[in-house]
C-alpha positions in Angstrom: 54.3 20.6 26.5 54.3 16.9 27.3 56.3 15.4 30.2 59.4 14.7 28.1 59.4 18.3 26.7 58.9 19.8 30.2 61.7 17.9 31.8 64.1 18.5 28.9 63.3 22.2 29.0 63.9 22.2 32.8 67.4 20.7 32.3 68.3 23.1 29.5 67.1 26.1 31.4 69.1 25.0 34.4 72.2 24.5 32.3 71.9 28.1 31.0 71.5 29.6 34.5 74.4 27.6 36.0 76.8 28.4 33.1 76.1 32.1 33.5 76.6 32.0 37.3 79.9 30.0 37.1 81.2 32.2 34.3 80.5 35.3 36.3 82.1 33.8 39.4 85.2 32.8 37.6 85.6 36.1 35.9 88.3 34.9 33.5 87.5 31.9 31.4 84.4 31.3 29.3 82.4 28.1 28.7 82.7 26.4 25.3 79.9 24.4 23.8 80.2 20.9 22.5 77.0 19.5 20.9 76.7 15.8 20.1 74.2 13.4 18.5 73.7 9.8 19.6 73.5 7.2 16.8 70.6 5.4 18.4 68.5 8.5 19.1 68.9 11.9 20.8 72.0 13.8 21.9 73.0 16.7 24.1 75.2 19.7 24.7 78.2 19.8 27.1 79.4 23.2 28.3 83.0 23.2 29.4 85.2 25.9 31.1 88.9 25.2 31.5 91.9 27.1 32.9 89.9 29.7 34.8 90.8 31.7 37.8 88.4 29.9 40.1 87.7 26.6 38.2 90.4 24.5 36.6 87.6 22.7 34.9 83.9 23.1 35.1 81.4 21.1 33.1 77.6 21.4 32.8 76.1 18.8 30.5 72.5 18.2 29.3 71.5 15.1 27.4 68.2 13.7 26.1 68.5 10.2 24.6 66.1 7.5 23.6 66.2 4.0 22.2 64.4 0.8 21.4 65.9 -1.2 24.4 66.9 -0.2 27.9 70.7 -0.5 28.3 72.1 -3.4 30.5 73.0 -1.2 33.5 69.5 0.2 33.7 67.8 -3.2 33.1 69.9 -4.6 36.0 68.4 -2.0 38.4 64.9 -2.3 36.9 64.4 -5.9 35.6 60.9 -5.1 34.4 62.3 -2.6 31.9 64.5 -5.0 30.1 64.0 -5.0 26.3 61.6 -2.0 26.4 62.0 1.4 24.7 63.3 4.2 26.9 63.8 8.0 27.1 66.3 9.6 29.5 67.2 13.2 30.0 69.4 14.9 32.7 71.6 17.7 33.8 75.0 16.8 35.2 77.7 19.2 36.5 81.1 18.8 37.9 83.3 21.5 39.2 87.1 21.1 39.8 88.4 24.3 41.5 91.9 25.7 41.1 92.4 26.5 44.8 92.8 23.3 46.9 90.7 24.9 49.7 87.6 25.1 47.5 85.8 21.7 47.4 85.1 19.9 44.2 81.3 19.7 43.5 79.0 17.4 41.7 75.3 17.4 41.0 73.0 15.4 38.7 69.3 15.4 38.2 67.7 13.0 35.7 64.4 11.6 34.4 63.6 8.2 32.8 60.6 6.9 31.0 60.3 3.2 30.0 57.8 1.8 27.6 56.0 5.1 27.0 55.0 7.2 29.9 53.4 4.5 32.1 56.7 3.8 33.9 58.8 6.8 35.0 61.1 8.0 37.7 63.3 10.9 38.7 66.8 10.5 40.1 69.7 12.6 41.2 71.3 14.5 44.0 74.3 16.6 44.9 77.6 16.0 46.8 80.7 17.8 47.7 84.4 16.6 47.8 86.7 18.9 49.7 90.5 18.2 49.9 90.6 20.4 53.0 87.2 20.0 54.8 85.9 22.9 56.9 83.1 22.0 59.2 81.3 25.3 58.6 81.3 24.6 54.9 80.0 21.1 55.2 77.3 22.1 57.7 76.2 24.9 55.4 76.0 22.4 52.5 74.0 19.8 54.4 71.7 22.4 56.0 70.9 23.8 52.5 70.1 20.3 51.2 68.0 19.5 54.3 66.0 22.7 53.7 65.4 21.6 50.2 64.1 18.2 51.3 61.9 19.8 54.0 60.1 21.8 51.4 58.9 18.5 49.7 56.9 15.9 51.5 58.3 12.9 49.5 61.9 13.7 50.2 63.4 12.5 53.5 66.8 14.2 54.1 68.1 11.4 56.4 67.3 8.7 53.9 68.7 10.6 50.9 71.8 11.5 52.9 72.4 7.9 53.9 71.9 6.8 50.3 74.5 9.3 49.2 77.0 8.0 51.9 76.5 4.4 50.6 76.7 5.3 46.9 79.7 7.6 46.9 81.8 5.1 48.8 85.0 3.6 47.4 84.8 0.0 48.7 88.4 -0.8 47.8 89.6 2.3 49.8 87.1 1.9 52.7 86.3 5.6 52.5 83.8 8.0 50.9 84.7 10.1 47.9 84.0 13.3 49.9 81.6 14.5 52.6 78.3 13.3 50.9 75.1 15.2 50.2 71.9 13.7 49.0 71.3 10.9 46.4 68.3 9.0 45.1 67.9 6.5 42.3 64.1 7.0 42.4 62.5 9.8 44.3 59.2 7.8 44.1 58.8 4.1 43.1 58.9 3.6 39.3 55.6 4.7 37.7 54.1 5.6 41.1 53.9 8.7 43.2 52.9 12.2 42.1 54.7 13.2 38.9 54.1 16.9 39.4 55.4 16.8 43.0 58.6 14.9 41.9 59.1 17.3 39.0 58.8 20.2 41.5 61.5 18.7 43.8 63.9 18.2 40.9 63.3 21.8 39.8 63.9 23.0 43.4 67.0 20.8 43.5 68.5 22.5 40.5 67.7 25.9 41.9 69.4 24.9 45.2 72.8 24.1 43.6 74.0 27.7 43.6 73.0 28.7 47.2 74.4 25.4 48.5 77.9 25.9 47.0 78.6 29.5 46.0 79.0 30.8 49.5 81.7 28.2 50.1 83.6 29.2 47.0 83.4 32.9 48.0 84.7 32.0 51.5 87.7 30.0 50.3 88.8 31.3 46.9 91.3 33.8 48.3 92.9 31.4 50.7 96.7 31.2 50.1 98.1 27.8 49.2 101.4 26.3 48.1 102.8 23.1 46.5 102.0 20.9 49.5 98.3 21.8 49.3 98.3 21.4 45.5 99.9 17.9 45.8 97.2 16.8 48.3 94.5 18.2 46.1 95.8 16.2 43.1 96.1 13.1 45.3 92.4 13.4 46.4 91.4 13.9 42.8 92.8 10.5 42.2 90.0 9.1 44.4 87.5 11.1 42.4 88.8 9.4 39.2 88.7 6.0 40.8 85.1 6.4 41.7 84.0 7.7 38.4 85.7 5.0 36.4 84.9 2.0 38.7 81.5 2.7 40.3 79.7 5.7 38.7 76.4 4.5 37.1 76.1 7.6 35.0 79.5 6.9 33.3 78.4 3.3 32.7 75.0 4.4 31.3 76.6 6.9 29.0 79.0 4.3 27.6 76.3 1.6 27.2 74.0 4.0 25.4 76.9 5.1 23.0 76.8 8.7 24.4 79.5 11.2 23.4 82.7 10.2 25.1 83.9 13.8 25.7 80.6 14.6 27.4 80.7 11.4 29.5 84.2 12.0 30.7 83.9 15.8 31.3 83.7 14.8 35.0 87.4 13.9 35.0 89.7 16.5 36.6 92.4 17.9 34.3 95.1 16.7 36.6 95.4 14.0 39.3 98.1 12.0 41.0 98.6 8.6 42.7 101.4 7.8 45.1 102.1 4.3 46.3 101.0 3.5 49.9 100.9 7.2 50.8 100.0 8.2 54.4 99.8 11.8 55.4 101.9 13.0 58.3 100.3 12.3 61.7 98.7 15.5 63.1 98.7 17.2 59.7 95.7 18.9 58.1 95.8 16.2 55.5 95.5 13.5 58.1 92.7 15.3 59.7 90.9 15.5 56.4 90.7 11.7 56.2 88.4 11.5 59.2 85.8 13.5 57.2 85.6 10.9 54.5 83.5 8.5 56.6 79.7 8.7 57.1 78.9 11.4 59.7 75.8 13.3 60.8 76.9 16.8 59.9 73.8 18.3 61.3 
């Protein structure tokens, strides 16, 4: 297989494993398949679970698209790529749990080639968004990601963690979307570095998704909750929506490349709420949660 085929196969195999694991964990709902084709070239498959016992919505999407000219959002980040043909493939997942004590979770790993195979780069990462943060959960998540980075010489956990803090930041709210993780636009500079080493990191990153998150789900899924916790969860989901519609580059890339709108917006939670000038009660668990949505060294 050539590079494009190897990476596309990696994303598809990762999707199959993740879908099977989340379906087994939920134990009630099943993933449905939604395949789509892009008019300009390529397509993908979105796998969606809704109304489960653990996940209110879970989406795992794989796409592989190509075209004659790099879309504007990508050309802005990489001016040398403007007007050149491109290929892009990726795996993206978003989990919106039913229980407010289980964090929302997002991961994305992707690969780009521009103008053939001479210019390439890998991007991606994983981040977690709890409505009710627990330090032991956040520390476990970050420790697992640090161990991932430590296994690969080109991945510096501190740099990727700081990049995640900067990216998943709602400037108009002066707060992070959640408690961060790791994020990278380019693991190695475009067209440079060791392709096989970067491929291995992304492969390991996909394999790390389950051990980074499943122990947290298993720890919190039986925690009792009521209407107060549910309302706070929906309020925090509003922040998730704001980020995805205002700042998320993947959403913009999908729209600019005429991707399937259902697959692009699978990241949206099924329910969310906004309340004018809301401030949680001083001393409450909700007020304490706000302190976690700022950059912090969790290790």
